[in-house]
FISEBA-472367 format. One line per 3 residues: number of its first residue (from 1); their letters; for each residue x, y, z of C-alpha. Coordinates in Angstrom, 1 decimal, padded with zeros to 4 digits, always signed. Example, Ala and Ser with C-alpha at 12.3 -4.5 7.8 and 13.67 -1.06 7.14 Angstrom:
// residues 2
1> as> +012.3,-004.5,+007.8 | +013.7,-001.1,+007.1
***
This chain:
// residues 240
1> mvr> +108.2,+201.7,-141.5 | +106.3,+199.5,-139.2 | +104.5,+197.7,-142.1
4> ehe> +107.7,+197.1,-143.9 | +109.2,+195.7,-140.7 | +106.2,+193.4,-140.2
7> rkd> +106.4,+192.3,-143.8 | +110.1,+191.4,-143.4 | +109.2,+189.4,-140.2
10> rep> +106.5,+187.4,-142.1 | +108.8,+186.4,-145.0 | +110.1,+182.8,-144.4
13> epp> +113.7,+182.4,-144.0 | +115.5,+180.5,-146.8 | +116.3,+176.9,-145.9
16> der> +119.7,+176.2,-144.6 | +121.6,+174.2,-147.2 | +124.0,+172.9,-144.6
19> arp> +121.2,+171.3,-142.5 | +119.9,+169.2,-145.5 | +121.1,+165.6,-145.3
22> dpe> +123.2,+164.5,-148.2 | +121.3,+162.1,-150.6 | +122.5,+158.6,-150.5
25> pes> +124.5,+157.6,-153.6 | +122.7,+155.3,-156.0 | +124.4,+151.9,-156.1
28> dae> +124.5,+149.9,-159.3 | +124.9,+146.6,-157.4 | +121.9,+144.3,-157.5
31> pep> +120.1,+143.7,-154.2 | +121.4,+140.7,-152.4 | +119.0,+137.7,-152.6
34> epe> +117.5,+136.6,-149.4 | +119.1,+133.5,-148.0 | +117.3,+130.3,-148.8
37> sda> +115.7,+128.4,-146.0 | +117.3,+125.2,-144.9 | +114.0,+123.5,-144.9
40> epe> +113.3,+121.3,-147.9 | +110.1,+122.1,-149.9 | +107.2,+120.0,-149.1
43> sel> +106.9,+116.9,-151.3 | +104.2,+117.2,-154.0 | +103.1,+113.6,-153.2
46> gtl> +102.5,+114.6,-149.6 | +100.0,+117.3,-150.7 | +097.9,+115.0,-152.8
49> arp> +094.9,+113.3,-151.4 | +095.5,+109.7,-150.5 | +093.5,+107.2,-152.7
52> krg> +090.8,+105.2,-151.1 | +092.0,+101.9,-149.5 | +089.7,+099.8,-151.8
55> erw> +091.0,+101.4,-155.0 | +094.6,+101.0,-153.7 | +094.3,+097.3,-153.1
58> ltl> +092.5,+096.8,-156.4 | +095.4,+098.5,-158.2 | +098.0,+096.4,-156.4
61> glm> +096.1,+093.2,-157.0 | +095.8,+093.9,-160.8 | +099.5,+094.8,-161.0
64> clt> +100.5,+091.6,-159.1 | +098.3,+089.5,-161.3 | +099.7,+091.0,-164.5
67> avl> +103.2,+090.4,-163.3 | +102.5,+086.8,-162.4 | +100.9,+086.1,-165.8
70> cli> +103.8,+087.8,-167.6 | +106.3,+085.6,-165.7 | +104.3,+082.5,-166.5
73> gtw> +104.2,+083.4,-170.2 | +108.0,+084.1,-170.2 | +108.6,+080.7,-168.6
76> slw> +106.4,+078.8,-171.0 | +108.1,+080.4,-174.1 | +111.6,+080.3,-172.7
79> gea> +112.5,+076.9,-174.4 | +111.4,+078.0,-177.8 | +113.2,+081.4,-177.4
82> vya> +116.4,+079.6,-176.5 | +115.9,+077.3,-179.5 | +115.6,+080.3,-181.8
85> vre> +118.9,+081.8,-180.8 | +120.9,+078.6,-180.9 | +123.1,+077.4,-183.8
88> rrp> +121.1,+077.3,-187.0 | +123.1,+074.5,-188.5 | +121.3,+071.2,-187.9
91> ldl> +123.0,+068.6,-185.8 | +123.3,+065.4,-187.8 | +122.1,+062.4,-185.7
94> gel> +122.1,+059.8,-188.5 | +119.6,+057.0,-187.8 | +117.2,+057.8,-185.0
97> raa> +116.9,+054.3,-183.8 | +120.6,+054.3,-182.8 | +120.7,+057.9,-181.5
100> vld> +121.4,+058.7,-177.9 | +118.8,+061.0,-176.4 | +120.3,+063.1,-173.7
103> arv> +120.9,+066.8,-172.7 | +123.3,+067.2,-175.6 | +120.6,+066.9,-178.2
106> snr> +117.7,+068.4,-176.1 | +116.1,+071.5,-177.6 | +118.4,+071.4,-180.7
109> yvr> +117.9,+071.7,-184.4 | +118.6,+068.2,-185.7 | +118.6,+066.2,-188.9
112> aea> +118.1,+062.5,-188.9 | +116.6,+059.5,-190.8 | +114.0,+057.3,-189.3
115> tle> +111.4,+054.7,-190.1 | +108.0,+055.7,-188.7 | +105.5,+053.1,-187.6
118> rap> +102.1,+053.4,-189.2 | +100.3,+052.4,-186.0 | +099.6,+053.5,-183.4
121> tvr> +099.5,+057.1,-184.5 | +098.0,+060.0,-182.6 | +096.3,+062.8,-184.4
124> yhr> +095.4,+066.2,-183.1 | +094.8,+069.8,-184.3 | +096.7,+072.8,-183.2
127> lgd> +094.9,+076.1,-182.5 | +094.6,+078.0,-185.8 | +096.0,+075.2,-187.9
130> vdg> +093.9,+074.1,-190.8 | +095.8,+070.9,-191.5 | +095.9,+068.1,-189.0
133> tvl> +099.0,+067.0,-187.1 | +100.1,+063.4,-186.7 | +102.4,+061.9,-184.1
136> spv> +104.1,+058.8,-185.2 | +106.4,+056.6,-183.1 | +109.9,+055.9,-184.3
139> agq> +110.6,+052.2,-185.0 | +113.4,+050.9,-182.7 | +113.4,+053.9,-180.4
142> pgl> +110.6,+053.6,-177.7 | +109.6,+056.9,-176.2 | +110.4,+059.0,-179.3
145> wve> +107.7,+060.5,-181.5 | +107.7,+062.5,-184.7 | +105.2,+065.3,-185.2
148> hrv> +104.5,+066.0,-188.9 | +101.6,+067.8,-190.6 | +099.4,+065.7,-192.9
151> pdr> +096.4,+067.1,-194.7 | +093.2,+065.2,-194.1 | +092.9,+064.2,-197.8
154> wlg> +096.3,+062.5,-197.6 | +095.4,+060.2,-194.8 | +094.7,+056.6,-195.7
157> prf> +096.3,+053.2,-196.2 | +098.5,+054.5,-199.1 | +100.0,+057.3,-197.1
160> vpp> +103.8,+056.9,-196.6 | +105.3,+058.8,-193.7 | +108.5,+060.8,-194.3
163> shl> +111.9,+059.2,-193.6 | +114.1,+062.2,-193.8 | +113.5,+064.5,-190.9
166> agr> +114.8,+067.9,-189.7 | +113.4,+070.0,-186.8 | +113.4,+070.6,-183.1
169> ltr> +114.1,+067.7,-180.8 | +113.1,+068.0,-177.2 | +111.0,+066.5,-174.5
172> vrd> +107.3,+066.9,-174.4 | +107.3,+068.7,-171.1 | +109.8,+071.3,-172.5
175> lga> +107.8,+072.2,-175.7 | +106.2,+075.3,-174.4 | +102.8,+077.0,-174.7
178> gyw> +102.3,+076.4,-178.4 | +102.6,+072.6,-178.2 | +100.7,+071.8,-175.0
181> gig> +098.3,+069.8,-177.1 | +100.9,+067.1,-177.8 | +101.2,+066.0,-174.2
184> ral> +097.4,+065.9,-173.8 | +096.9,+063.9,-177.0 | +099.5,+061.3,-176.0
187> eqa> +097.9,+061.0,-172.5 | +094.5,+060.5,-174.0 | +095.9,+057.9,-176.3
190> gvp> +097.2,+056.0,-173.2 | +100.9,+056.4,-173.9 | +102.9,+055.7,-170.7
193> gar> +105.1,+058.6,-169.5 | +103.7,+061.0,-172.1 | +105.2,+064.1,-170.5
196> daw> +108.7,+062.6,-170.4 | +108.6,+061.3,-174.0 | +110.8,+062.8,-176.7
199> vll> +109.3,+064.4,-179.8 | +110.9,+065.7,-183.0 | +108.9,+068.6,-184.6
202> dgt> +109.6,+067.9,-188.2 | +109.9,+071.1,-190.4 | +110.5,+073.6,-187.6
205> dpn> +113.8,+075.5,-187.8 | +115.1,+078.2,-185.5 | +114.2,+081.0,-187.9
208> gsr> +110.6,+080.2,-187.5 | +110.8,+080.7,-183.7 | +112.2,+084.2,-183.6
211> wav> +108.9,+085.6,-182.6 | +109.3,+083.8,-179.3 | +112.4,+085.9,-178.5
214> alv> +110.6,+089.2,-179.0 | +107.6,+088.0,-177.0 | +109.7,+086.8,-174.1
217> lll> +111.5,+090.2,-173.9 | +108.2,+092.0,-174.0 | +106.7,+089.8,-171.3
220> aac> +109.8,+090.1,-169.1 | +109.8,+093.9,-169.4 | +106.0,+094.1,-168.6
223> aaw> +106.6,+091.9,-165.5 | +109.5,+094.0,-164.3 | +107.5,+097.2,-164.8
226> nvy> +104.6,+095.9,-162.7 | +106.8,+094.7,-159.9 | +108.5,+098.1,-159.8
229> gvv> +105.1,+099.8,-159.7 | +104.0,+097.6,-156.8 | +107.1,+098.4,-154.8
232> rlt> +106.5,+102.2,-155.4 | +102.9,+102.0,-154.3 | +103.6,+100.0,-151.2
235> rrl> +106.5,+102.1,-150.1 | +105.5,+104.7,-147.4 | +106.1,+108.4,-148.0
238> paq> +108.8,+110.0,-145.8 | +107.6,+111.8,-142.7 | +107.1,+115.5,-143.2
***
């Protein structure tokens, strides 16, 4: 009897179901995201190592030089680009000796008749041009020259210059980069006021100058891109 009583005393008591805490009900709701911090993320540019001062100035110098050269090229080709987009029907001037040379006919596609003097003529070669180019003065119209191409084998006492002309009429100083040799050739020939003289480029029509429009747009875009890059490089990063 004593052993049975001791055995009963040693048996553990069953756990009290009422004392066990109720399990928390599982929720289907997703956990709420943590509130975002009000501080802005650090800029990626701020984490990068700053370039060396010498390399920075070299980059800025090259970009500025490129922008200046592109602007110079745009300015030098502007006249020919404007000529390419103007009216393609020639302006009839009649006899050149009686024509009035002013802003109305400047940088226009004209058609005219003229008597070209045989002397003095100025001859020069354009870059990449196999045939030579002759500048002949117009009889009765001082300060007006006609540029026409003449092969070397045609030159001589029997050569007759053309009398029916059609091409671009403008001043020598407004010709652009492709015709800088005309002003230099006239100055070397001793022509007074060579840069202010008028010249008619015989055989040049607006369709042949369309390349200048595309090149002007390309150079202007390149200049704008380099200026934008210089502004971005010189602008200071915001304080962190």
